[in-house]
C-alpha positions, 0 to 999 in steps of 0.5 A: 506496514498497512495490512488490510486483508480484511478490506473488502473494498475501497471507497473514494475516502479510503483511496484518499486515506491511503493516498495522503497517508504515502504523500505525508510519508514520502515527505519524510522519507518514508513509505507505505507497503500494503499486505494482504491485498485481496486480487479485487482490491489489486484489480480497483487500485490497478483501474485507478492507476494506483498499483504504481504507487504502492508496494504490494505484499503477500505478508509483512515479513516481506513488506518490513523487510524491504524497507531494509533493502531498500535502505542499502 
């Protein structure tokens, strides 16, 4: 779970880190959840086609709980 509440924008390096992290976690049957994503960041991720790869939640509790739902 990555809380990006204080992230005001993503540059190519930030996007690369997110993609690399997600790829590595999925290789080990893990997942990556983004929390507190600003509307501008959601718009940016949508424009570059990445919102379909990331689970986005409003708070940490929802994100953590989603791991247990997916395990059932």
